[in-house]
Every structure is written in structure tokens, then in C-alpha cells.
C-alpha positions as CSV (number, residue, x, y, z in Angstrom):
1,M,233.1,-40.2,70.7
2,L,229.4,-38.7,70.4
3,Q,229.5,-36.6,67.4
4,I,226.5,-33.4,67.9
5,S,225.7,-30.6,65.5
6,I,225.4,-26.8,66.7
7,S,225.0,-23.4,65.0
8,S,227.4,-21.4,64.7
9,E,227.7,-17.7,64.8
10,N,227.0,-17.1,61.0
11,G,224.2,-19.5,61.0
12,L,225.9,-22.8,59.7
13,E,225.3,-26.2,61.2
14,R,228.8,-27.5,62.5
15,R,229.7,-30.8,63.9
16,M,231.4,-30.9,67.0
17,P,232.6,-34.1,69.9
18,L,230.9,-34.1,73.0
19,K,232.7,-35.4,76.2
20,E,230.3,-35.0,78.8
21,L,226.9,-33.8,79.3
22,T,226.4,-30.8,81.4
23,D,223.9,-27.9,82.2
24,D,225.3,-25.6,79.7
25,I,225.2,-28.4,77.3
26,R,221.4,-29.2,78.3
27,N,220.5,-25.6,77.5
28,L,222.4,-25.4,74.4
29,A,219.9,-28.8,73.4
30,R,217.0,-26.6,74.2
31,Q,218.0,-23.7,72.2
32,K,219.0,-25.7,69.3
33,Y,215.3,-27.4,69.2
34,N,213.9,-24.0,69.7
35,A,215.7,-22.9,66.6
36,A,214.7,-25.9,64.5
37,Y,211.1,-25.1,65.8
38,A,210.9,-21.9,64.6
39,Q,211.8,-23.3,60.9
40,E,209.0,-26.2,61.2
41,I,211.5,-28.8,61.5
42,L,210.6,-29.9,64.8
43,S,207.6,-30.0,66.6
44,P,205.6,-29.2,69.4
45,A,207.2,-27.9,72.6
46,Y,210.9,-29.3,73.6
47,D,208.8,-30.6,77.1
48,S,206.7,-32.9,75.4
49,D,206.8,-36.5,75.4
50,V,206.8,-37.2,72.0
51,W,208.5,-35.2,69.2
52,E,208.1,-34.6,65.5
53,L,210.7,-34.1,62.8
54,D,209.2,-32.7,59.1
55,N,211.9,-33.3,56.6
56,Q,209.5,-32.1,53.7
57,I,209.1,-35.9,52.9
58,R,207.6,-37.7,55.8
59,V,206.9,-36.6,59.4
60,T,209.0,-39.1,61.8
61,K,207.8,-39.3,65.5
62,F,210.3,-39.5,68.4
63,D,208.4,-41.1,71.4
64,F,210.2,-40.7,74.7
65,T,207.7,-42.6,76.4
66,Y,208.4,-45.9,74.3
67,E,208.2,-48.8,77.0
68,R,207.5,-46.5,79.8
69,K,206.3,-49.2,82.2
70,A,209.2,-51.5,81.5
71,V,211.4,-48.5,82.1
72,L,209.6,-47.9,85.7
73,L,209.7,-51.7,86.4
74,C,213.5,-51.9,85.5
75,V,214.7,-49.6,88.3
76,N,211.9,-50.5,91.0
77,G,209.6,-47.6,90.9
78,D,212.7,-45.0,90.7
79,K,211.5,-42.4,89.0
80,I,213.9,-39.5,89.6
81,Q,216.4,-41.5,87.8
82,V,214.0,-42.5,84.9
83,S,212.9,-38.5,84.8
84,Q,217.0,-37.8,84.3
85,F,217.2,-40.5,81.9
86,I,214.9,-39.4,79.6
87,E,215.7,-35.6,79.9
88,D,219.4,-36.7,78.9
89,L,218.0,-38.6,76.2
90,K,216.4,-35.6,75.0
91,A,218.9,-33.2,75.3
92,I,221.4,-35.7,73.2
93,T,218.6,-36.4,70.4
94,A,218.4,-32.8,70.0
95,L,221.9,-32.0,69.7
96,R,222.0,-35.2,67.5
97,V,219.6,-33.5,64.8
98,G,221.6,-32.8,62.0
99,T,224.0,-35.4,62.0
100,C,221.8,-38.6,60.5
101,D,218.6,-39.0,58.8
102,A,215.2,-39.2,60.8
103,V,214.7,-42.5,60.8
104,T,217.9,-43.4,62.2
105,L,217.5,-40.8,65.0
106,R,214.7,-42.7,66.0
107,G,216.2,-45.7,66.1
108,M,218.8,-44.8,68.2
109,I,216.2,-43.5,70.6
110,R,214.3,-46.4,70.8
111,Y,217.8,-48.6,71.1
112,S,218.8,-46.5,73.8
113,I,215.6,-47.0,75.5
114,R,215.4,-50.7,75.3
115,C,219.1,-50.8,76.4
116,F,218.4,-49.1,79.8
117,I,215.7,-51.4,80.6
118,E,217.5,-54.6,79.6
119,S,220.4,-53.2,81.5
120,G,218.2,-52.6,84.5
121,G,218.9,-48.9,85.1
122,Y,222.4,-49.0,85.4
123,Q,221.9,-50.8,88.5
124,K,222.2,-54.4,87.4
125,A,224.8,-56.3,84.6
126,V,224.8,-55.0,81.4
127,A,222.5,-56.6,78.9
128,L,222.0,-55.7,75.0
129,P,219.1,-56.5,73.1
130,D,219.5,-59.3,70.9
131,P,219.6,-59.0,67.7
132,P,221.8,-56.2,68.2
133,A,222.6,-53.3,65.2
134,L,226.2,-52.6,65.6
135,S,225.5,-48.8,64.8
136,M,223.1,-48.5,67.4
137,I,225.5,-50.1,70.4
138,G,228.0,-47.8,69.1
139,Y,225.4,-45.1,69.6
140,F,224.6,-46.7,73.1
141,M,228.1,-46.7,74.2
142,D,228.9,-43.1,73.3
143,F,225.9,-41.8,75.0
144,L,226.7,-43.7,78.1
145,M,230.0,-42.0,78.0
146,V,228.8,-38.4,78.4
147,L,226.3,-39.3,81.4
148,P,227.8,-38.2,84.7
149,Y,226.1,-40.7,86.6
150,V,226.7,-43.5,84.8
151,S,229.9,-45.6,86.9
152,P,233.2,-46.2,85.6
153,E,232.2,-50.0,86.3
154,Y,229.1,-50.3,84.3
155,L,230.8,-48.8,81.4
156,S,233.9,-51.2,81.3
157,E,231.3,-54.2,81.7
158,A,229.3,-52.5,78.8
159,K,232.5,-52.1,76.7
160,K,233.1,-56.1,77.0
161,K,229.4,-56.6,76.0
162,L,229.9,-54.6,73.1
163,A,233.2,-56.5,71.9
164,A,231.6,-59.9,72.4
165,V,228.9,-58.7,70.2
166,R,230.4,-56.9,67.4
167,A,232.2,-60.8,67.1
168,K,229.2,-62.7,67.0
169,M,227.8,-60.2,64.6
170,A,230.8,-60.7,62.2
171,E,230.4,-64.4,62.5
172,F,226.7,-64.1,61.4
173,K,227.4,-62.0,58.4
174,R,230.0,-64.6,57.1
175,G,227.7,-67.0,57.4
176,Q,224.9,-64.9,55.9
177,S,226.7,-64.3,52.6
178,R,225.7,-65.9,49.6
179,A,224.9,-65.9,46.1
180,C,222.0,-64.1,44.8
181,T,219.6,-66.7,43.9
182,L,218.7,-67.9,40.1
183,N,215.4,-67.3,42.0
184,E,215.6,-63.4,42.4
185,F,216.9,-62.6,39.0
186,K,214.1,-64.7,37.3
187,S,211.6,-62.5,39.6
188,Y,212.9,-59.6,38.2
189,F,212.6,-60.6,34.4
190,K,209.1,-61.9,35.2
191,L,208.0,-58.5,36.8
192,D,209.0,-56.4,33.8
193,D,207.5,-58.6,31.6
194,V,204.0,-58.3,33.7
195,I,204.9,-54.3,34.1
196,N,205.3,-54.1,29.9
197,R,202.3,-55.9,29.2
198,F,200.2,-54.3,32.1
199,F,201.2,-50.9,30.7
200,E,200.1,-51.9,27.0
201,E,196.6,-53.2,28.4
202,Y,195.9,-50.5,31.1
203,E,197.5,-47.4,30.4
204,N,194.3,-45.2,29.7
205,T,192.6,-46.6,32.9
206,S,192.0,-46.0,36.3
207,L,194.1,-48.8,37.5
208,G,196.6,-47.6,35.0
209,S,196.5,-44.2,36.3
210,Y,196.9,-45.7,40.2
211,F,200.1,-48.1,39.0
212,M,201.6,-45.5,37.0
213,P,204.3,-43.9,39.9
214,F,205.3,-47.8,40.4
215,I,205.6,-48.0,36.6
216,I,207.7,-44.9,36.1
217,F,209.7,-46.0,39.3
218,W,210.8,-49.4,37.6
219,K,211.7,-47.9,33.9
220,V,213.6,-45.3,35.5
221,T,215.1,-47.0,38.7
222,T,216.7,-50.0,36.5
223,I,218.6,-47.7,34.2
224,L,219.6,-45.4,36.9
225,P,220.3,-46.6,40.2
226,M,218.4,-44.2,42.8
227,R,217.5,-45.0,46.0
228,V,213.7,-44.8,46.8
229,T,213.8,-41.4,48.6
230,E,215.5,-39.5,46.0
231,F,213.2,-40.5,43.6
232,C,210.0,-39.8,45.3
233,V,211.8,-36.2,45.3
234,T,211.7,-35.9,41.4
235,P,210.6,-32.2,40.4
236,Y,207.4,-31.8,38.6
237,E,209.6,-29.8,36.2
238,C,211.9,-32.7,35.0
239,L,211.6,-33.1,31.6
240,R,213.6,-31.2,28.7
241,Q,214.1,-31.8,25.0
242,D,217.0,-31.1,22.8
243,K,216.1,-32.0,19.2
244,D,215.9,-35.9,19.0
245,L,217.5,-36.0,22.5
246,Y,215.8,-36.8,25.7
247,Y,216.5,-35.8,29.3
248,L,215.5,-36.3,33.0
249,T,216.2,-34.5,36.2
250,V,216.5,-36.4,39.0
251,R,217.7,-35.7,42.6
252,R,220.4,-37.2,44.4
253,S,221.1,-37.2,48.0
254,H,224.6,-35.7,49.0
255,L,224.4,-36.9,52.3
256,K,225.5,-40.5,52.0
257,G,229.3,-41.4,52.6
258,S,229.8,-39.1,55.5
259,S,232.7,-39.8,58.0
260,S,234.2,-38.4,61.0
261,F,236.8,-36.4,58.6
262,Y,234.4,-35.4,56.6
263,P,230.9,-35.0,58.3
264,K,227.6,-34.1,56.3
265,I,224.7,-32.1,58.0
266,H,221.2,-33.0,57.4
267,Y,219.4,-30.0,56.9
268,Y,215.9,-31.9,56.4
269,R,214.8,-29.8,53.5
270,I,214.6,-31.0,50.1
271,D,216.4,-28.0,48.3
272,K,219.3,-28.2,50.9
273,D,219.9,-32.4,51.1
274,Y,219.7,-33.1,47.6
275,D,221.2,-32.1,44.4
276,E,219.8,-32.0,40.9
277,Y,221.7,-34.3,38.2
278,E,219.9,-34.5,34.3
279,Y,220.9,-37.3,32.6
280,E,219.7,-38.7,28.9
281,I,216.6,-41.1,28.9
282,P,214.7,-43.1,25.8
283,K,212.0,-41.3,23.9
284,A,209.5,-43.9,25.4
285,L,210.1,-42.8,28.9
286,Y,210.0,-39.0,28.2
287,D,206.6,-39.6,26.6
288,M,205.4,-41.5,29.6
289,I,206.5,-39.0,32.0
290,Y,205.0,-36.4,30.0
291,K,201.9,-37.9,29.9
292,F,201.9,-38.7,33.6
293,Q,202.6,-34.9,34.3
294,T,200.0,-33.4,32.0
295,A,197.3,-35.5,33.7
296,T,198.3,-34.4,37.2
297,K,199.1,-30.8,36.6
298,D,195.8,-29.9,38.0
299,Y,196.4,-31.5,41.4
300,A,198.6,-30.2,44.5
301,H,202.5,-30.6,43.9
302,P,203.9,-29.8,47.4
303,Y,207.3,-28.5,47.3
304,G,207.1,-28.6,43.2
305,L,207.3,-32.5,43.4
306,L,206.3,-34.6,40.3
307,F,204.4,-37.2,42.5
308,S,201.1,-36.3,43.8
309,T,199.5,-38.1,46.9
310,E,196.3,-36.1,45.6
311,Y,196.0,-37.7,42.4
312,T,197.3,-40.9,43.5
313,L,194.4,-41.1,45.8
314,S,191.7,-39.9,43.2
315,C,192.3,-43.1,41.4
316,N,192.2,-44.8,44.2
317,V,189.6,-47.7,43.6
318,G,189.3,-49.5,46.8
319,H,192.8,-50.2,47.3
320,S,195.3,-49.6,50.0
321,I,196.6,-46.3,49.7
322,K,195.1,-43.8,52.4
323,A,195.1,-40.2,53.0
324,T,198.0,-39.5,55.4
325,S,199.3,-36.7,57.2
326,E,202.7,-36.2,54.8
327,K,202.3,-33.8,52.3
328,T,204.3,-35.5,49.9
329,F,204.0,-39.1,47.9
330,G,207.0,-40.6,49.6
331,T,208.7,-44.1,50.1
332,D,205.3,-45.9,52.5
333,Q,203.3,-45.0,49.4
334,M,205.3,-46.4,46.8
335,G,205.9,-49.5,49.1
336,I,202.0,-49.9,49.4
337,L,201.5,-49.3,45.1
338,I,204.3,-51.9,45.0
339,K,202.1,-54.5,47.6
340,D,199.3,-53.7,45.4
341,F,200.5,-54.2,42.3
342,Y,201.7,-58.0,43.3
343,S,198.2,-58.6,45.0
344,I,196.1,-56.8,42.2
345,V,197.8,-57.6,39.2
346,L,200.3,-60.6,39.5
347,V,198.1,-62.7,41.9
348,G,194.6,-61.1,41.0
349,K,194.8,-61.1,37.5
350,L,197.5,-63.5,36.3
351,G,197.2,-65.9,39.0
352,M,200.7,-66.4,40.0
353,S,202.0,-67.1,43.4
354,L,204.0,-65.3,45.7
355,V,207.0,-67.2,47.3
356,D,209.7,-66.4,49.5
357,E,213.2,-67.2,50.3
358,K,212.3,-69.2,53.6
359,M,209.8,-71.2,51.6
360,L,212.0,-71.8,48.6
361,E,214.4,-72.9,51.3
362,T,212.0,-75.7,52.7
363,R,211.3,-76.8,49.5
364,Y,215.1,-77.3,48.8
365,L,215.1,-79.4,52.3
366,D,212.2,-81.6,51.0
367,T,213.4,-82.5,47.5
368,I,215.4,-85.3,46.8
369,D,217.7,-83.1,44.3
370,G,217.9,-80.5,46.2
371,S,215.8,-78.3,43.6
372,Y,214.2,-75.5,44.6
373,E,213.7,-73.3,41.3
374,M,210.2,-71.4,41.1
375,T,207.7,-72.5,38.4
376,D,206.6,-70.3,36.0
377,D,203.3,-69.4,38.1
378,E,205.6,-68.3,41.0
379,I,207.1,-65.1,41.9
380,M,209.2,-63.6,44.8
381,M,208.2,-60.0,46.5
382,L,211.3,-58.2,45.3
383,Q,212.2,-55.2,47.6
384,A,212.1,-51.6,45.5
385,K,216.0,-51.0,46.5
386,H,217.0,-53.8,44.8
387,T,216.5,-52.2,41.4
388,R,219.6,-50.3,42.0
389,H,222.1,-53.6,41.4
390,L,220.7,-54.0,38.0
391,A,221.0,-50.6,37.0
392,M,224.4,-50.6,38.2
393,I,225.4,-53.1,35.8
394,N,223.2,-51.1,33.1
395,L,225.5,-48.1,33.7
396,I,228.5,-50.2,32.9
397,M,227.0,-52.0,30.1
398,R,226.9,-48.6,28.3
399,G,230.2,-47.3,28.8
400,C,229.3,-44.5,30.9
401,N,231.8,-42.7,32.7
402,P,232.9,-44.6,35.9
403,M,233.4,-41.1,38.0
404,M,229.3,-40.6,37.2
405,I,228.6,-44.5,37.8
406,R,230.4,-44.3,41.7
407,E,228.5,-40.9,41.9
408,F,225.5,-42.9,41.7
409,A,226.1,-45.4,43.8
410,G,226.4,-43.1,47.1
411,H,229.4,-44.1,48.5
412,A,232.0,-46.6,47.4
413,D,231.5,-49.5,50.1
414,E,227.7,-50.1,48.7
415,V,229.0,-50.8,44.8
416,T,231.3,-53.3,45.8
417,S,229.7,-55.2,48.5
418,A,226.3,-55.8,46.4
419,H,226.5,-59.7,46.2
420,Y,224.4,-59.4,42.5
421,Y,227.8,-58.0,41.0
422,G,229.9,-61.3,41.7
423,N,227.4,-63.3,39.9
424,V,226.3,-61.5,36.7
425,S,226.5,-64.8,34.8
426,K,223.5,-65.9,36.8
427,T,221.9,-62.8,35.4
428,V,222.8,-63.6,31.7
429,R,221.5,-66.9,32.2
430,C,218.3,-65.9,33.5
431,A,217.6,-63.3,31.3
432,T,218.4,-65.7,28.3
433,K,216.1,-68.6,29.6
434,I,213.0,-66.0,30.4
435,L,213.2,-65.1,26.5
436,Y,213.9,-68.4,25.3
437,D,210.9,-70.1,26.9
438,K,209.0,-66.5,25.7
439,V,210.0,-67.6,22.1
440,K,209.5,-71.2,22.4
441,N,206.2,-70.5,23.7
442,Q,205.2,-68.1,21.1
443,R,206.6,-70.9,18.0
444,H,204.3,-73.2,19.7
445,S,201.1,-71.4,19.6
446,N,201.4,-69.9,15.9
447,K,202.1,-66.8,16.9
448,N,204.2,-64.0,14.9
449,V,207.7,-65.4,16.0
450,K,210.6,-63.2,15.7
451,T,214.1,-64.6,14.9
452,V,217.0,-65.5,17.7
453,S,218.7,-62.0,16.1
454,E,215.3,-59.9,16.5
455,V,215.4,-60.3,19.7
456,N,217.4,-59.0,22.8
457,P,218.8,-62.2,25.1
458,L,219.3,-59.7,28.0
459,S,216.2,-58.0,28.3
460,L,217.3,-55.4,30.8
461,L,220.9,-55.0,30.2
462,I,222.3,-54.9,26.5
463,D,221.0,-54.7,23.2
464,T,222.1,-57.3,21.0
465,S,219.3,-56.9,18.0
466,K,221.2,-56.4,15.4
467,Q,222.4,-57.7,11.9
468,S,225.6,-60.1,11.8
469,V,227.4,-61.8,9.6
470,A,229.2,-65.0,9.8
471,V,233.1,-65.3,10.5
472,D,235.6,-67.7,11.3
473,H,234.2,-69.2,14.6
474,G,231.6,-67.5,15.2
475,R,229.4,-64.3,14.2
476,C,230.2,-60.4,13.8
477,Y,228.0,-57.9,15.0
478,S,230.1,-54.7,13.9
479,P,228.4,-52.0,12.4
480,A,231.3,-51.1,10.4
481,F,232.3,-54.4,9.1
482,L,228.7,-54.8,7.7
483,E,229.2,-52.0,5.7
484,G,232.3,-53.3,4.3
485,S,234.9,-51.4,6.8
486,I,237.4,-53.3,8.5
487,H,238.0,-50.4,11.1
488,D,236.9,-52.5,14.0
489,C,239.0,-55.2,12.8
490,G,242.2,-52.8,13.1
491,N,241.7,-51.8,16.4
492,V,242.2,-55.8,17.5
493,D,244.8,-56.5,15.3
494,G,242.5,-59.0,13.3
495,K,241.5,-61.2,16.4
496,C,238.1,-61.5,16.6
497,D,237.6,-62.9,20.3
498,A,239.3,-60.1,21.4
499,C,236.3,-57.6,19.4
500,Q,233.5,-56.8,21.6
501,Y,231.5,-57.1,18.4
502,F,232.1,-60.7,18.1
503,I,230.1,-63.7,19.5
504,A,231.7,-66.9,19.7
505,S,230.0,-70.2,18.3
506,K,229.2,-72.9,20.4
507,E,232.3,-75.3,19.7
508,N,234.7,-72.7,19.9
509,A,233.4,-70.3,22.7
510,G,236.4,-71.4,25.1
511,I,236.7,-68.9,28.1
512,H,233.7,-66.9,26.7
513,N,231.4,-69.1,27.9
514,E,232.9,-69.8,31.6
515,E,230.6,-68.2,33.9
516,S,233.2,-67.7,36.5
517,F,235.2,-65.6,34.0
518,V,232.4,-63.2,33.0
519,D,231.8,-62.8,37.1
520,K,235.5,-61.9,37.7
521,E,235.5,-59.5,34.8
522,L,232.6,-57.3,36.6
523,E,234.0,-57.8,40.3
524,Y,237.2,-56.1,38.7
525,L,235.1,-53.1,37.3
526,M,233.3,-53.1,40.6
527,K,237.1,-52.5,42.1
528,L,238.1,-50.0,39.7
529,L,234.9,-48.0,41.0
530,K,236.7,-48.1,44.2
531,N,240.3,-46.9,43.5
532,E,240.9,-43.4,44.6
533,K,242.7,-42.6,41.0
534,I,239.9,-43.8,38.9
535,E,240.7,-40.7,37.0
536,S,243.8,-42.3,35.4
537,K,242.2,-45.6,35.0
538,M,239.0,-44.4,32.7
539,L,240.5,-46.0,29.7
540,E,241.1,-49.1,31.3
541,F,237.4,-49.2,32.4
542,Q,236.2,-48.7,29.0
543,V,237.9,-51.2,27.4
544,K,237.1,-53.9,30.3
545,A,233.5,-52.7,30.3
546,Q,233.3,-53.1,26.0
547,Q,235.2,-56.6,26.9
548,L,232.4,-57.5,29.5
549,E,229.8,-56.7,27.3
550,S,231.3,-58.9,24.4
551,D,231.7,-61.5,27.0
552,M,228.2,-61.5,28.4
553,V,227.1,-61.6,24.8
554,N,228.4,-64.8,24.0
555,L,227.7,-66.6,27.2
556,S,224.0,-65.7,26.5
557,T,224.7,-67.4,23.1
558,Y,226.1,-70.5,24.8
559,Y,223.0,-70.7,26.9
560,W,220.7,-70.2,24.5
561,Q,222.2,-73.3,22.3
562,E,222.0,-75.0,25.5
563,F,218.4,-74.8,26.2
564,M,218.0,-75.9,22.3
565,K,220.4,-78.9,22.9
566,G,218.0,-79.4,26.1
567,D,214.9,-79.4,24.2
568,R,216.3,-81.5,21.2
569,D,217.5,-84.3,23.5
570,G,214.2,-84.3,25.4
571,E,212.3,-84.8,22.3
572,K,214.9,-87.7,21.4
573,E,214.0,-89.6,24.9
574,K,209.9,-89.1,24.1
575,V,210.4,-90.9,20.5
């Protein structure tokens, strides 16, 4: 049933179901619009053909004249029906304000108009646009249910079409579900390496200043799984130092995870739609953000946000970012920075080639051995939202409180559905290979080379750059054991293979080198996060997380040895 949002006598918003669109409801919609207009959320007047909703991050336009010519043609010039449809769509839209974000609301309007066009203005057989969006179809059905002039016959046929579409979409999703490709993981680590090198070389240049919001975004969102919008509303006063500890204040949306039982109201105001949280960060990241604060302090920071469109424009030397109607630096600007970084830095300066999934699949079909791995000078264009997956793994590896991890995820379904989590072994293999190739190239170029024990085989994930000592069947990285204490040994009853600090040798790696085992471990942890009784499983989560870290290190070591053996065998074949 269609849910609308209305204002109560005390001024608070509340949800209620709508069964029928009456004249009284239409008047209520107009009143609600005028109230939002007074708060500068909606503009211009209610009777305008195009509305604008300002949520302090971006201005979203609602165009009720969308494809008007097509609307008129589909009803053979019956303007009365068209006019009534548009007025009713306006009323429902105004009443839906507060129930969802602005972009979703705009999609609902456009989808309803498309359905109206393709259904012939309720005169012909029902036609649903293809490809359909199930959430939008559901909204359109709810919309039809409250319109007094829609016939029962039309509704009955629409429901049948909806059921068929849902079945088709379910089949499509099953066919499309796949493991994340190794090429995607490779691109993550390649990009991380490029960003680090770029920062070192261009930190104090106009180009470095231009890309600084993106660099900070990458550094933050690979350790804190934030959405792009959440990152963009980081407050200017976001840093705090307490002795040798450094903290970052970020904003998290509390609007995700809404349901019919616990509906959440969208106020379209930063201070009401987001909550502030503080997290410990490395000193290097603290220093980077502090320097950015200092550089931008004399520029406009609307709503007290960290990032300044005015500052970014001042650093723009013929690049893509242009002045917009939005006051704040938002997701659109971040998207432009990411595209510019790929084109200017990766392609322009480093000579790399951009590839996408479709190109790689074509390559796969054209090769005899079915190989479609990227070359060293190729990289995939990655989406900003995907950093959340790596960050989630990071939080687990660092033994964070599972309640905090679940809160970070936004809603439980997203935690367990991401395909990255079931393929962490590929992440380990990729990270190890990237590092191995780097060390190998350094050796061949006679540069200063670090030993394996001095480098981090998992790059973004875990730190194994510690001293170790040889023990039976492997090596021990326990700080206590290195100092002569057997405290950690007592915790596992002397069983090295059960200890988080033990890395098995290749010939004795056993189950630790089995990719499926590592993948299942992380999958199990993700399921624990979804458990309603997670509070009672804190200890189990922490123990399993420690075991997973140990097994990932073991797996990384095995991969390293595998790469070394491959190189040695290759040299023998040449001889």
C-alpha cells in the first residue's frame, strides 16, 4: 500500500497508508508542498511544471512535463485525462516527500509517466517499460490503486504483468550473479599504488590540490566503509588529537534500512538526516586532512562542510569540474574528479589503458585458452561505491566491534550480499601478486629491495611486516614469543596451527592454503553480522576474525612461494 508522509499537529513528520486519492488529500498535498516551500526545501510554486528539491547537497529537478508529447499522443489528444494524471502525480509526489531520497522520488515520477505512455493512458493493454525496476513497478502499482478513475480490469491485468516481470527479474539476477573477477581486484591495488606515488610527487602542486578530495576519499573509504554522499558531508571541524591518538569525525546516514514497521523520515537537511561518529585514524591521514583544512580555510564551506567547491574550482586548470548551481561539493563533483584522475594521471601521465568488463569478456571469447587477464599497463575504471567492500574486510581484520561494523554497513542485507566477501582469497592472491611483481622488478632494476619480511603482502588489508622466528612446520610472528614469553602458546595449548601468529610453510600449509576455506571463513563472519543476537556472539566473532587473519597470511605466504616457484621453473625452461 502507498505510504505517504504528513505533518502532525506538533510539527513532526509521520507515515500513513493512502487508500484513495480524494479532493481532501489533494488539498493536503498542496499544504505540505507550501510548508516545504517555506523551509526552502521545495521550489518554485506548486503549480509549476518543474519542481526543485534542495537537500543541501544537491538540487534535484522533478519534471512533470517529461515526455509530454508522448503522453499526449498516447491518448489521442485527450488533454483532460493527461491534465488529471499530471495533477494526481504532483499530489502523490508532494505526499511522498519525506518517505525517500530525492533521486528515488524523481525516478518514481519518470517511471510513472513512462508506464502511463506505454499503457496508452489506461485505455490499452498494460505495458511495463523494459528493463523494469521492481521497486519502481511496485510504486506505480500503489499509485494506480489510489486513482479513482482506473478501472478494475486495468488493475487486474497490471498485477498479472507485474508478477511476470518479477519472475523474469529474479531469473535475470540469478544468471548475473558471479564472483568478482581477479581483474577488478587487480585494479584496486593498481589504483592504490598509483595514488600513493601521485601524492608523493604532486602533493604541493596545483594538480595535487585539485585531486586532494579524491585522494582523501580513497584513504578514508578504504578503511571506513562510507557511501560517497556520507563522505561529502564530512564536517570541516572533523579532526581531534588526544596525545598520540588521532580521530576523524564523519557523518553516517541513519535513513538506510527503513521498513514498513520502522519507517524513517527524510528531512532533506544534513543535521537531521545524518549522525556524527568519531573514529581513530592513522597520523599520516590526520596530517593529510589537516593540511587540506589549512589550504581551504579562506574559501567558502557551505553548511560547515570540509570540502569546498570554490577551492576545487580555483585549482582547476582546464579540467572537467565547472561551476554548478549546487552550493556544496557533492557526489557529482567527486565522480568528475575520479574520471579526471583516470584520464589525466593513469592514461595521460602513466600511459595506462582503460578496460571494462565487456572488453575483457570479448577478449575471453577470442582466446584459445580462455584467458582474459589484464596486462600490466591496463586497469579497470572502478566505481567509488566499491571501496566499501574492501573497507568492510579491513574492519573485520582489525577486530572491530561487530556492532560497529554492522552500523557502518548501513543495512544488514548489503553486508551479506556483496560478492566480494565470498571471494576474499582472490583479494589475497591479487594483493600478493601485485607486491611480488613490485619486489621482483626492484631486484631486476638494482634498486633498494626490501626482504619479504619487511613488506606487506596484503597491501590494503593486514600488516605482516613484523619480525618472525622459525618454528616447527612454519614461522611464528608472536611479539610475546619473540621476547621469550610463551603466553600466546598457552592460549592455543601449544598448537601452532590454531594460533593467529603462525604462518605455515608450503609443504605443511594444509588447509590454510585452501582458498575455499578462507572464503567460507569470511562468509561465516558476514552471517554473524546479520544475526539478531550478535551481542551474544561477540567473543565468537573476535576469535573467528583472528583465525581468518592468520589464515589469510598463510594463504598469502603460499601464493608468494607459488609465484617464486613459477619464476624458477620458467628460468629452467629457458636454459
